[in-house]
A tleap script that builds the chain and sets N, CA, C and O, in Angstrom:
source leaprc.protein.ff14SB
mol = sequence {
  NMET VAL ARG VAL HIE VAL ASN GLN HIE VAL
  ILE ARG LYS ASN VAL SER ALA ALA PRO ALA
  GLU ARG GLU PRO PRO LEU ARG VAL ILE ARG
  GLY ARG THR SER THR PRO ALA TRP GLU VAL
  GLU LEU VAL GLY PRO ALA ARG VAL VAL TYR
  SER PRO ASP ARG PRO LEU LYS CYS GLY ALA
  ARG VAL TRP ILE GLU ALA ALA ASP ALA VAL
  VAL LEU ASP ASP VAL ALA ASP PRO ALA LYS
  ALA CALA
}
set mol.1.N position { -67.673 -25.318 -33.092 }
set mol.1.CA position { -67.926 -24.364 -32.190 }
set mol.1.C position { -67.239 -22.986 -32.545 }
set mol.1.O position { -66.230 -22.918 -33.247 }
set mol.2.N position { -67.830 -21.982 -32.037 }
set mol.2.CA position { -67.342 -20.754 -32.396 }
set mol.2.C position { -67.097 -19.952 -31.101 }
set mol.2.O position { -67.939 -20.041 -30.207 }
set mol.3.N position { -66.015 -19.179 -30.931 }
set mol.3.CA position { -65.689 -18.458 -29.711 }
set mol.3.C position { -65.865 -16.864 -30.107 }
set mol.3.O position { -65.368 -16.422 -31.143 }
set mol.4.N position { -66.422 -16.257 -29.430 }
set mol.4.CA position { -66.295 -14.664 -29.621 }
set mol.4.C position { -65.588 -13.968 -28.525 }
set mol.4.O position { -66.064 -14.039 -27.392 }
set mol.5.N position { -64.517 -13.312 -28.741 }
set mol.5.CA position { -63.566 -12.579 -27.861 }
set mol.5.C position { -63.913 -11.096 -27.829 }
set mol.5.O position { -64.119 -10.528 -28.902 }
set mol.6.N position { -63.989 -10.467 -26.752 }
set mol.6.CA position { -64.174 -8.954 -26.702 }
set mol.6.C position { -62.760 -8.437 -26.177 }
set mol.6.O position { -62.346 -8.777 -25.068 }
set mol.7.N position { -62.072 -7.638 -26.987 }
set mol.7.CA position { -60.672 -7.260 -26.778 }
set mol.7.C position { -60.770 -6.017 -25.991 }
set mol.7.O position { -61.143 -4.978 -26.536 }
set mol.8.N position { -60.455 -6.060 -24.734 }
set mol.8.CA position { -60.499 -4.989 -23.846 }
set mol.8.C position { -59.516 -3.972 -24.290 }
set mol.8.O position { -59.886 -2.798 -24.287 }
set mol.9.N position { -58.249 -4.281 -24.692 }
set mol.9.CA position { -57.073 -3.423 -25.375 }
set mol.9.C position { -57.737 -2.658 -26.502 }
set mol.9.O position { -57.408 -1.473 -26.558 }
set mol.10.N position { -58.511 -3.037 -27.317 }
set mol.10.CA position { -59.011 -2.443 -28.526 }
set mol.10.C position { -59.962 -1.446 -28.120 }
set mol.10.O position { -59.909 -0.324 -28.623 }
set mol.11.N position { -60.872 -1.758 -27.215 }
set mol.11.CA position { -61.861 -0.904 -26.616 }
set mol.11.C position { -61.209 0.286 -25.882 }
set mol.11.O position { -61.695 1.404 -26.048 }
set mol.12.N position { -60.204 0.125 -25.128 }
set mol.12.CA position { -59.565 1.298 -24.474 }
set mol.12.C position { -58.758 2.158 -25.560 }
set mol.12.O position { -58.625 3.371 -25.394 }
set mol.13.N position { -58.265 1.550 -26.591 }
set mol.13.CA position { -57.606 2.216 -27.667 }
set mol.13.C position { -58.634 3.118 -28.420 }
set mol.13.O position { -58.324 4.240 -28.819 }
set mol.14.N position { -59.871 2.574 -28.596 }
set mol.14.CA position { -60.851 3.273 -29.556 }
set mol.14.C position { -61.428 4.455 -28.699 }
set mol.14.O position { -62.116 5.276 -29.306 }
set mol.15.N position { -61.248 4.610 -27.516 }
set mol.15.CA position { -61.889 5.579 -26.641 }
set mol.15.C position { -61.333 6.987 -27.171 }
set mol.15.O position { -62.035 7.972 -27.400 }
set mol.16.N position { -59.953 6.899 -27.323 }
set mol.16.CA position { -59.291 8.252 -27.756 }
set mol.16.C position { -59.151 8.348 -29.237 }
set mol.16.O position { -58.717 9.404 -29.698 }
set mol.17.N position { -59.486 7.308 -30.084 }
set mol.17.CA position { -59.161 7.431 -31.394 }
set mol.17.C position { -60.443 8.186 -32.171 }
set mol.17.O position { -61.595 8.279 -31.746 }
set mol.18.N position { -59.922 8.680 -33.393 }
set mol.18.CA position { -60.972 9.361 -34.230 }
set mol.18.C position { -61.964 8.203 -34.803 }
set mol.18.O position { -61.557 7.070 -35.063 }
set mol.19.N position { -63.275 8.611 -34.963 }
set mol.19.CA position { -64.049 7.405 -35.310 }
set mol.19.C position { -63.556 6.701 -36.514 }
set mol.19.O position { -63.802 5.496 -36.561 }
set mol.20.N position { -62.886 7.249 -37.524 }
set mol.20.CA position { -62.539 6.543 -38.725 }
set mol.20.C position { -61.247 5.714 -38.482 }
set mol.20.O position { -60.858 4.949 -39.364 }
set mol.21.N position { -60.554 5.846 -37.280 }
set mol.21.CA position { -59.464 5.099 -37.041 }
set mol.21.C position { -59.765 4.147 -36.028 }
set mol.21.O position { -58.830 3.481 -35.583 }
set mol.22.N position { -61.021 3.955 -35.549 }
set mol.22.CA position { -61.327 2.896 -34.668 }
set mol.22.C position { -61.328 1.327 -35.036 }
set mol.22.O position { -61.800 1.100 -36.150 }
set mol.23.N position { -60.991 0.462 -34.480 }
set mol.23.CA position { -60.802 -0.881 -34.744 }
set mol.23.C position { -61.889 -1.855 -34.242 }
set mol.23.O position { -62.259 -1.689 -33.080 }
set mol.24.N position { -62.402 -2.762 -34.899 }
set mol.24.CA position { -63.424 -3.679 -34.407 }
set mol.24.C position { -62.964 -4.455 -33.068 }
set mol.24.O position { -61.951 -5.154 -33.113 }
set mol.25.N position { -63.721 -4.330 -31.862 }
set mol.25.CA position { -63.091 -4.814 -30.748 }
set mol.25.C position { -63.534 -6.197 -30.582 }
set mol.25.O position { -63.204 -6.748 -29.531 }
set mol.26.N position { -64.256 -6.888 -31.474 }
set mol.26.CA position { -64.676 -8.279 -31.321 }
set mol.26.C position { -64.092 -9.275 -32.299 }
set mol.26.O position { -64.028 -8.976 -33.492 }
set mol.27.N position { -63.705 -10.331 -31.897 }
set mol.27.CA position { -63.171 -11.393 -32.762 }
set mol.27.C position { -63.932 -12.699 -32.734 }
set mol.27.O position { -64.261 -13.250 -31.684 }
set mol.28.N position { -64.189 -13.153 -33.908 }
set mol.28.CA position { -64.953 -14.363 -34.070 }
set mol.28.C position { -63.968 -15.481 -34.690 }
set mol.28.O position { -63.458 -15.429 -35.809 }
set mol.29.N position { -63.798 -16.552 -33.684 }
set mol.29.CA position { -62.870 -17.516 -33.840 }
set mol.29.C position { -63.568 -18.672 -34.112 }
set mol.29.O position { -64.427 -19.146 -33.369 }
set mol.30.N position { -63.135 -19.233 -35.396 }
set mol.30.CA position { -63.722 -20.671 -35.862 }
set mol.30.C position { -62.459 -21.472 -36.204 }
set mol.30.O position { -61.876 -21.318 -37.277 }
set mol.31.N position { -62.086 -22.266 -35.332 }
set mol.31.CA position { -60.821 -23.056 -35.602 }
set mol.31.C position { -59.716 -22.209 -35.553 }
set mol.31.O position { -59.497 -21.478 -34.587 }
set mol.32.N position { -58.929 -22.273 -36.652 }
set mol.32.CA position { -57.738 -21.276 -36.876 }
set mol.32.C position { -57.955 -20.032 -37.354 }
set mol.32.O position { -57.024 -19.226 -37.370 }
set mol.33.N position { -59.187 -19.700 -37.805 }
set mol.33.CA position { -59.720 -18.493 -38.312 }
set mol.33.C position { -60.063 -17.391 -37.460 }
set mol.33.O position { -60.919 -17.694 -36.628 }
set mol.34.N position { -59.651 -16.188 -37.411 }
set mol.34.CA position { -60.107 -15.189 -36.580 }
set mol.34.C position { -60.525 -13.862 -37.415 }
set mol.34.O position { -59.763 -13.171 -38.090 }
set mol.35.N position { -61.920 -13.668 -37.209 }
set mol.35.CA position { -62.360 -12.555 -37.988 }
set mol.35.C position { -62.857 -11.421 -37.171 }
set mol.35.O position { -63.727 -11.546 -36.308 }
set mol.36.N position { -62.202 -10.185 -37.515 }
set mol.36.CA position { -62.600 -9.048 -36.663 }
set mol.36.C position { -64.168 -8.596 -36.934 }
set mol.36.O position { -64.651 -8.684 -38.063 }
set mol.37.N position { -64.866 -8.141 -35.886 }
set mol.37.CA position { -66.141 -7.654 -36.153 }
set mol.37.C position { -66.503 -6.606 -35.084 }
set mol.37.O position { -65.969 -6.450 -33.985 }
set mol.38.N position { -67.565 -5.893 -35.658 }
set mol.38.CA position { -68.189 -4.725 -34.789 }
set mol.38.C position { -69.349 -5.318 -34.109 }
set mol.38.O position { -69.643 -4.933 -32.978 }
set mol.39.N position { -70.022 -6.214 -34.703 }
set mol.39.CA position { -71.218 -6.745 -33.928 }
set mol.39.C position { -71.349 -8.260 -34.462 }
set mol.39.O position { -70.972 -8.569 -35.592 }
set mol.40.N position { -71.901 -9.159 -33.576 }
set mol.40.CA position { -71.890 -10.558 -33.876 }
set mol.40.C position { -73.310 -10.904 -33.409 }
set mol.40.O position { -73.675 -10.539 -32.292 }
set mol.41.N position { -74.155 -11.621 -34.253 }
set mol.41.CA position { -75.202 -12.137 -33.849 }
set mol.41.C position { -75.129 -13.695 -33.644 }
set mol.41.O position { -74.731 -14.470 -34.513 }
set mol.42.N position { -75.564 -14.064 -32.377 }
set mol.42.CA position { -75.452 -15.369 -32.046 }
set mol.42.C position { -76.538 -16.241 -32.471 }
set mol.42.O position { -77.686 -15.927 -32.157 }
set mol.43.N position { -76.299 -17.394 -33.207 }
set mol.43.CA position { -77.314 -18.279 -33.597 }
set mol.43.C position { -77.308 -19.493 -32.908 }
set mol.43.O position { -76.282 -20.163 -32.793 }
set mol.44.N position { -78.515 -19.857 -32.388 }
set mol.44.CA position { -78.489 -21.030 -31.651 }
set mol.44.C position { -77.929 -20.977 -30.147 }
set mol.44.O position { -77.662 -19.880 -29.657 }
set mol.45.N position { -77.768 -22.055 -29.479 }
set mol.45.CA position { -77.214 -22.062 -28.108 }
set mol.45.C position { -76.073 -21.258 -27.935 }
set mol.45.O position { -75.271 -21.230 -28.868 }
set mol.46.N position { -75.838 -20.578 -26.892 }
set mol.46.CA position { -74.567 -20.041 -26.631 }
set mol.46.C position { -74.416 -19.882 -25.123 }
set mol.46.O position { -75.387 -19.952 -24.369 }
set mol.47.N position { -73.200 -19.670 -24.717 }
set mol.47.CA position { -72.841 -19.539 -23.241 }
set mol.47.C position { -71.556 -18.513 -23.105 }
set mol.47.O position { -70.621 -18.423 -23.901 }
set mol.48.N position { -71.740 -17.823 -21.985 }
set mol.48.CA position { -70.593 -17.000 -21.604 }
set mol.48.C position { -69.622 -17.655 -20.664 }
set mol.48.O position { -70.164 -18.105 -19.655 }
set mol.49.N position { -68.367 -17.815 -20.741 }
set mol.49.CA position { -67.574 -18.460 -19.838 }
set mol.49.C position { -66.523 -17.704 -19.313 }
set mol.49.O position { -65.766 -16.995 -19.977 }
set mol.50.N position { -66.493 -17.891 -17.966 }
set mol.50.CA position { -65.364 -17.131 -17.065 }
set mol.50.C position { -64.507 -18.135 -16.479 }
set mol.50.O position { -64.909 -18.925 -15.624 }
set mol.51.N position { -63.207 -18.109 -16.981 }
set mol.51.CA position { -62.426 -19.026 -16.492 }
set mol.51.C position { -60.932 -18.380 -15.970 }
set mol.51.O position { -59.934 -18.586 -16.660 }
set mol.52.N position { -60.846 -17.644 -14.799 }
set mol.52.CA position { -59.758 -16.974 -14.355 }
set mol.52.C position { -58.555 -17.905 -14.167 }
set mol.52.O position { -57.423 -17.453 -14.343 }
set mol.53.N position { -58.756 -19.262 -13.798 }
set mol.53.CA position { -57.636 -19.929 -13.495 }
set mol.53.C position { -57.091 -20.864 -14.710 }
set mol.53.O position { -55.996 -21.420 -14.626 }
set mol.54.N position { -57.898 -20.990 -15.794 }
set mol.54.CA position { -57.561 -21.712 -17.021 }
set mol.54.C position { -57.934 -20.854 -18.145 }
set mol.54.O position { -58.945 -21.139 -18.787 }
set mol.55.N position { -57.118 -19.674 -18.502 }
set mol.55.CA position { -57.427 -18.842 -19.566 }
set mol.55.C position { -57.190 -19.688 -20.898 }
set mol.55.O position { -56.520 -20.720 -20.872 }
set mol.56.N position { -57.820 -19.158 -22.154 }
set mol.56.CA position { -57.344 -19.733 -23.373 }
set mol.56.C position { -55.852 -19.317 -23.645 }
set mol.56.O position { -55.236 -18.480 -22.984 }
set mol.57.N position { -55.377 -20.004 -24.684 }
set mol.57.CA position { -53.990 -19.893 -25.030 }
set mol.57.C position { -53.721 -18.206 -25.263 }
set mol.57.O position { -52.624 -17.697 -25.036 }
set mol.58.N position { -54.660 -17.593 -25.651 }
set mol.58.CA position { -54.422 -16.107 -26.068 }
set mol.58.C position { -54.414 -15.156 -24.834 }
set mol.58.O position { -54.146 -13.956 -24.866 }
set mol.59.N position { -54.746 -15.876 -23.768 }
set mol.59.CA position { -54.914 -15.083 -22.452 }
set mol.59.C position { -56.294 -14.710 -21.913 }
set mol.59.O position { -56.519 -14.234 -20.800 }
set mol.60.N position { -57.210 -15.005 -22.892 }
set mol.60.CA position { -58.724 -14.525 -22.524 }
set mol.60.C position { -59.235 -15.439 -21.302 }
set mol.60.O position { -59.108 -16.662 -21.244 }
set mol.61.N position { -59.762 -14.713 -20.457 }
set mol.61.CA position { -60.404 -15.296 -19.371 }
set mol.61.C position { -61.863 -15.320 -19.303 }
set mol.61.O position { -62.432 -16.035 -18.479 }
set mol.62.N position { -62.526 -14.547 -20.158 }
set mol.62.CA position { -63.934 -14.445 -20.462 }
set mol.62.C position { -64.152 -14.461 -21.917 }
set mol.62.O position { -63.517 -13.707 -22.655 }
set mol.63.N position { -64.992 -15.262 -22.335 }
set mol.63.CA position { -65.467 -15.426 -23.847 }
set mol.63.C position { -66.951 -15.994 -23.978 }
set mol.63.O position { -67.645 -16.412 -23.052 }
set mol.64.N position { -67.267 -15.924 -25.250 }
set mol.64.CA position { -68.676 -16.695 -25.532 }
set mol.64.C position { -68.433 -17.763 -26.378 }
set mol.64.O position { -67.710 -17.612 -27.362 }
set mol.65.N position { -68.959 -18.842 -26.111 }
set mol.65.CA position { -69.035 -20.070 -26.976 }
set mol.65.C position { -70.418 -20.212 -27.476 }
set mol.65.O position { -71.399 -20.241 -26.732 }
set mol.66.N position { -70.463 -20.308 -28.856 }
set mol.66.CA position { -71.754 -20.544 -29.582 }
set mol.66.C position { -71.575 -21.729 -30.542 }
set mol.66.O position { -70.455 -22.052 -30.938 }
set mol.67.N position { -72.728 -22.391 -30.923 }
set mol.67.CA position { -72.882 -23.360 -31.819 }
set mol.67.C position { -72.368 -22.760 -33.182 }
set mol.67.O position { -71.495 -23.326 -33.840 }
set mol.68.N position { -73.043 -21.418 -33.616 }
set mol.68.CA position { -72.700 -20.692 -34.746 }
set mol.68.C position { -72.905 -19.329 -34.682 }
set mol.68.O position { -73.729 -18.921 -33.863 }
set mol.69.N position { -72.236 -18.437 -35.482 }
set mol.69.CA position { -72.503 -17.137 -35.289 }
set mol.69.C position { -72.280 -16.461 -36.723 }
set mol.69.O position { -71.674 -16.975 -37.663 }
set mol.70.N position { -72.912 -15.167 -36.699 }
set mol.70.CA position { -73.034 -14.492 -37.995 }
set mol.70.C position { -72.450 -13.170 -37.834 }
set mol.70.O position { -73.002 -12.416 -37.033 }
set mol.71.N position { -71.332 -12.733 -38.520 }
set mol.71.CA position { -70.699 -11.560 -38.335 }
set mol.71.C position { -71.360 -10.515 -39.083 }
set mol.71.O position { -71.511 -10.666 -40.295 }
set mol.72.N position { -71.773 -9.472 -38.500 }
set mol.72.CA position { -72.375 -8.352 -39.037 }
set mol.72.C position { -71.541 -7.034 -39.115 }
set mol.72.O position { -71.764 -6.131 -38.308 }
set mol.73.N position { -70.640 -6.922 -40.021 }
set mol.73.CA position { -69.515 -5.904 -39.733 }
set mol.73.C position { -70.050 -4.538 -40.012 }
set mol.73.O position { -69.771 -3.655 -39.201 }
set mol.74.N position { -70.845 -4.226 -41.140 }
set mol.74.CA position { -71.167 -2.972 -41.388 }
set mol.74.C position { -72.273 -2.304 -40.615 }
set mol.74.O position { -72.533 -1.101 -40.647 }
set mol.75.N position { -72.901 -3.242 -39.906 }
set mol.75.CA position { -74.168 -2.537 -39.080 }
set mol.75.C position { -73.512 -1.582 -38.046 }
set mol.75.O position { -73.936 -0.432 -37.930 }
set mol.76.N position { -72.536 -2.020 -37.335 }
set mol.76.CA position { -72.212 -1.296 -36.143 }
set mol.76.C position { -70.898 -0.616 -36.465 }
set mol.76.O position { -70.119 -0.405 -35.536 }
set mol.77.N position { -70.599 -0.271 -37.638 }
set mol.77.CA position { -69.334 0.391 -38.029 }
set mol.77.C position { -69.400 1.833 -37.877 }
set mol.77.O position { -70.013 2.485 -38.722 }
set mol.78.N position { -68.781 2.458 -36.800 }
set mol.78.CA position { -68.952 3.916 -36.453 }
set mol.78.C position { -68.464 4.727 -37.631 }
set mol.78.O position { -69.000 5.812 -37.857 }
set mol.79.N position { -67.478 4.278 -38.403 }
set mol.79.CA position { -67.073 5.150 -39.452 }
set mol.79.C position { -68.096 5.290 -40.562 }
set mol.79.O position { -68.201 6.288 -41.275 }
set mol.80.N position { -68.762 4.313 -40.632 }
set mol.80.CA position { -69.960 4.325 -41.815 }
set mol.80.C position { -71.121 4.812 -41.458 }
set mol.80.O position { -71.915 5.165 -42.330 }
set mol.81.N position { -71.408 4.910 -40.206 }
set mol.81.CA position { -72.436 5.624 -39.471 }
set mol.81.C position { -72.357 7.130 -39.676 }
set mol.81.O position { -73.430 7.723 -39.789 }
set mol.82.N position { -71.253 7.807 -39.738 }
set mol.82.CA position { -71.022 9.092 -39.623 }
set mol.82.C position { -71.277 9.623 -40.905 }
set mol.82.O position { -71.143 10.830 -41.111 }
savepdb mol mol.pdb
quit
């Protein structure tokens, strides 16, 4: 199983950052590996989970669970689009 986290703190930080200084707001988590991403393509079945009373260990209350995911970093990188 793959989990995709959307980091609200990074999104807020990116609002005031210069395009070259922005960080990827997504994290693709497979087991103990966490990969930052600008864009994630979900492959196969997926679901969005909201669990306010039982968050994940990292504190996330909303996440996406998918059978598999492909990370497409370069596609949505604002620094490379400029």
